[in-house]
C-alpha positions as CSV (number, residue, x, y, z in Angstrom):
1,M,55.9,-20.6,12.7
2,T,56.5,-17.6,15.8
3,T,54.3,-16.3,18.3
4,S,54.4,-13.0,16.5
5,N,53.4,-14.3,13.1
6,R,50.5,-16.1,15.2
7,L,49.1,-13.1,17.0
8,G,50.4,-10.1,15.5
9,R,49.3,-8.5,12.1
10,P,46.7,-10.9,10.1
11,T,48.1,-12.5,7.0
12,A,47.0,-11.8,3.5
13,L,45.4,-15.3,3.5
14,A,43.5,-14.1,6.9
15,T,42.7,-10.9,5.5
16,I,41.0,-12.3,2.2
17,L,39.0,-14.7,4.3
18,A,37.7,-12.2,6.3
19,S,36.8,-9.8,3.5
20,A,35.2,-12.8,1.6
21,L,33.1,-13.6,4.7
22,L,32.1,-9.9,5.6
23,A,31.4,-9.1,2.1
24,P,28.0,-10.4,1.7
25,V,26.6,-9.1,5.1
26,A,28.1,-5.6,4.0
27,S,26.3,-6.2,0.6
28,Q,23.0,-7.3,2.5
29,A,23.1,-4.1,5.0
30,A,23.6,-1.6,1.9
31,D,20.2,-3.5,0.5
32,T,18.5,-2.7,3.5
33,S,16.6,0.6,3.6
34,L,14.2,2.6,5.7
35,A,11.7,5.3,4.0
36,F,9.3,7.6,6.0
37,N,6.1,9.4,4.5
38,I,3.4,11.8,6.2
39,G,0.6,13.5,4.2
40,A,-3.1,14.7,4.4
41,V,-5.7,14.3,2.0
42,S,-9.2,16.2,1.3
43,D,-10.9,12.8,1.3
44,Y,-9.5,9.5,2.1
45,R,-10.9,7.3,-0.8
46,Y,-10.1,3.5,-0.8
47,R,-11.2,1.7,-3.8
48,G,-13.1,4.7,-4.9
49,I,-15.5,4.9,-1.8
50,S,-15.1,7.5,1.3
51,Q,-13.4,6.6,4.4
52,T,-14.1,9.4,6.1
53,R,-17.6,10.8,5.4
54,L,-16.0,12.9,2.4
55,K,-13.7,14.7,4.7
56,P,-10.2,15.0,5.6
57,A,-7.7,12.6,6.6
58,I,-3.8,12.8,8.2
59,Q,-1.9,9.5,6.8
60,G,1.5,8.2,7.3
61,G,3.6,5.1,6.8
62,L,7.0,3.4,6.8
63,D,8.5,1.1,4.0
64,L,11.6,-1.2,5.2
65,T,13.3,-2.5,1.6
66,L,15.1,-5.8,2.4
67,P,17.7,-7.9,0.4
68,Q,16.8,-10.1,-2.3
69,G,13.5,-7.9,-3.0
70,F,11.7,-8.8,0.2
71,Y,10.2,-5.8,2.1
72,A,7.7,-4.7,4.7
73,G,5.6,-1.6,5.9
74,A,3.0,0.1,7.9
75,W,0.6,2.5,6.8
76,A,-2.1,4.5,9.1
77,S,-5.0,6.9,8.5
78,T,-7.6,8.8,10.4
79,I,-11.1,7.1,9.2
80,K,-15.0,7.8,10.3
81,W,-16.9,5.2,8.6
82,I,-16.2,2.8,11.4
83,D,-17.6,5.3,14.2
84,D,-20.6,6.2,11.9
85,A,-21.5,2.2,11.8
86,G,-21.1,2.3,15.6
87,G,-18.3,0.3,15.9
88,N,-15.9,2.7,18.1
89,A,-12.8,3.2,15.8
90,N,-11.3,6.2,14.3
91,V,-8.0,4.7,12.9
92,E,-6.8,2.4,10.3
93,I,-3.5,0.6,10.4
94,D,-2.0,-1.5,7.5
95,L,0.5,-3.7,8.2
96,Y,2.2,-5.7,5.1
97,G,5.0,-7.4,3.3
98,G,6.1,-9.2,0.4
99,W,8.4,-10.0,-2.5
100,K,9.0,-8.2,-5.7
101,G,11.2,-8.5,-8.3
102,E,11.9,-8.7,-12.1
103,V,10.8,-12.3,-13.6
104,A,11.5,-11.2,-17.5
105,K,12.9,-8.6,-19.2
106,D,10.4,-5.6,-18.0
107,L,8.3,-7.5,-16.4
108,T,8.3,-7.2,-12.6
109,L,6.0,-9.4,-9.9
110,D,4.7,-8.4,-6.5
111,V,3.2,-11.0,-4.0
112,G,2.1,-10.6,-0.6
113,A,0.1,-10.1,2.3
114,L,-1.8,-7.0,3.8
115,T,-4.3,-6.9,7.0
116,Y,-6.3,-3.7,7.5
117,Q,-6.5,-3.4,11.2
118,Y,-8.9,-1.1,13.3
119,P,-8.0,-1.0,16.8
120,G,-10.8,-1.0,19.1
121,N,-13.8,-1.8,16.6
122,D,-16.4,-4.0,18.1
123,L,-18.1,-4.3,14.8
124,D,-19.5,-7.7,14.4
125,P,-18.4,-9.2,12.2
126,S,-14.9,-7.5,12.7
127,A,-14.0,-4.8,10.4
128,N,-10.2,-6.0,10.3
129,T,-9.4,-7.7,6.9
130,T,-6.7,-9.5,5.7
131,E,-5.6,-9.9,1.7
132,L,-2.9,-11.6,-0.4
133,Y,-2.4,-10.0,-3.4
134,A,-0.1,-10.2,-6.5
135,A,0.7,-7.8,-9.2
136,L,2.3,-7.8,-12.8
137,T,4.1,-4.5,-14.2
138,Y,4.9,-4.1,-17.5
139,A,6.3,-0.7,-18.6
140,M,3.9,2.1,-17.3
141,F,0.9,-0.7,-16.8
142,T,0.5,-2.8,-13.5
143,L,-2.3,-5.3,-13.2
144,K,-3.4,-6.5,-9.8
145,Y,-5.7,-8.5,-7.8
146,S,-6.3,-8.9,-4.1
147,H,-8.1,-11.6,-2.5
148,S,-9.5,-11.7,1.2
149,V,-8.8,-14.6,3.0
150,T,-11.0,-13.3,5.9
151,N,-14.3,-11.3,6.1
152,L,-14.3,-8.3,3.9
153,F,-14.3,-4.7,6.1
154,G,-17.3,-6.0,8.3
155,F,-19.1,-7.5,5.4
156,A,-20.5,-11.2,6.8
157,D,-19.7,-14.1,4.7
158,S,-17.7,-12.2,2.4
159,K,-14.4,-14.3,3.0
160,G,-13.0,-15.1,-0.5
161,S,-13.9,-11.6,-1.9
162,G,-11.4,-9.8,-4.5
163,Y,-10.3,-6.7,-6.1
164,V,-8.7,-6.4,-9.7
165,D,-7.4,-3.1,-10.8
166,L,-5.6,-2.1,-13.6
167,S,-3.2,1.0,-13.5
168,A,-0.7,3.1,-15.0
169,S,2.0,5.9,-14.9
170,F,2.6,8.5,-17.2
171,D,5.5,11.0,-16.9
172,V,3.9,13.8,-19.3
173,G,6.5,16.1,-19.0
174,N,8.7,18.3,-16.2
175,G,8.0,15.2,-13.5
176,V,4.3,15.7,-13.7
177,I,3.0,12.0,-13.3
178,L,-0.5,11.2,-14.8
179,A,-1.8,8.0,-13.4
180,P,-5.3,6.3,-14.9
181,H,-6.9,3.8,-12.6
182,I,-9.9,1.3,-13.0
183,G,-10.8,-1.2,-10.6
184,H,-13.5,-3.7,-9.6
185,Q,-14.4,-4.9,-5.7
186,T,-16.5,-8.2,-5.9
187,V,-18.1,-8.8,-2.6
188,R,-18.8,-12.6,-2.3
189,H,-22.2,-13.9,-1.5
190,L,-23.4,-10.0,-1.5
191,G,-23.7,-8.5,-5.3
192,D,-25.2,-5.2,-4.5
193,A,-22.1,-4.4,-2.8
194,S,-19.9,-5.0,-5.5
195,Y,-19.2,-2.1,-7.7
196,T,-16.4,-0.4,-10.1
197,D,-14.6,2.4,-9.3
198,Y,-12.4,4.9,-11.7
199,S,-9.8,7.6,-11.0
200,V,-7.3,10.0,-12.6
201,T,-4.6,11.3,-10.3
202,I,-1.9,14.0,-11.3
203,S,1.2,14.8,-9.0
204,K,4.9,16.2,-9.1
205,D,7.6,15.2,-6.3
206,F,9.2,18.6,-5.3
207,N,12.3,17.0,-3.4
208,G,10.2,14.5,-1.6
209,L,7.0,16.9,-1.2
210,V,4.5,15.4,-3.4
211,P,1.0,17.4,-3.8
212,S,-1.6,15.7,-5.9
213,L,-5.1,15.9,-7.4
214,A,-7.5,13.3,-8.0
215,V,-10.7,12.6,-9.8
216,V,-12.6,9.8,-8.5
217,D,-16.0,8.3,-8.9
218,T,-17.8,4.8,-8.7
219,D,-21.1,3.3,-10.3
220,T,-22.6,2.1,-6.7
221,D,-24.9,4.3,-4.7
222,V,-24.9,1.5,-2.1
223,Y,-22.1,3.2,0.2
224,V,-24.0,5.6,2.4
225,G,-22.8,7.5,5.7
226,P,-24.9,10.1,7.6
227,N,-27.4,12.1,6.1
228,N,-27.3,9.6,3.3
229,K,-24.3,10.8,1.8
230,N,-23.1,8.9,-1.7
231,L,-19.8,8.0,-0.3
232,G,-18.9,6.6,-3.8
233,R,-19.9,9.8,-5.4
234,A,-17.6,11.6,-8.1
235,G,-15.2,14.1,-6.3
236,V,-12.0,15.7,-6.3
237,V,-9.4,15.0,-4.0
238,L,-6.5,17.0,-3.1
239,G,-3.6,15.6,-1.2
240,V,0.0,16.4,-0.4
241,K,2.8,13.9,1.1
242,Y,6.2,14.3,1.8
243,N,8.9,11.6,1.6
244,F,11.5,11.3,3.6
């Protein structure tokens, strides 16, 4: 073999080997994507309870899609409830990650962990909360269970609380999405704080701009804000989000 054959133009075998080695890397890179969203709502309702004293909130987040069905993300919103409780925090930051994939025909499993962080909050117990979750989606229906592995949003001795929800997503025509939902929050060792929430949301995607309207209600009057406002009362929430 001459020097020119060794150091010059790659041989056909070398080209094939290089392609075989680089193909998985290129494929994984193609399976990775990053998406952002920003928006606002007339009232930030979480599991039916207002987090903003029935007032508007600014929100935004990012989602990282990884190879083999893995994902991670972050989301943030302005809040008022911790300040109202004397906890000195006005922002919620959610960090999450997990795996999602089809486990049978038309059946998708989604499992992961999510932590709710409230920078600067000094409530005792802390409002910071971490949950594990698992969801099954079949056709347009999704059943999800979330289990707290810490105290739940500042409730003492509430580790092991759970939230189960059933939701659906129907395209009712012209890209209009109707999403009914029912959920039940159980607060361990504090039955009076457990409740059921309901909502129906209608939305439409206009090339990344998604306006929405939701009707929300709960069966509890335990969660109150300043001036004894019922934070779980029936209400209408207007929202707009832009995905890019």
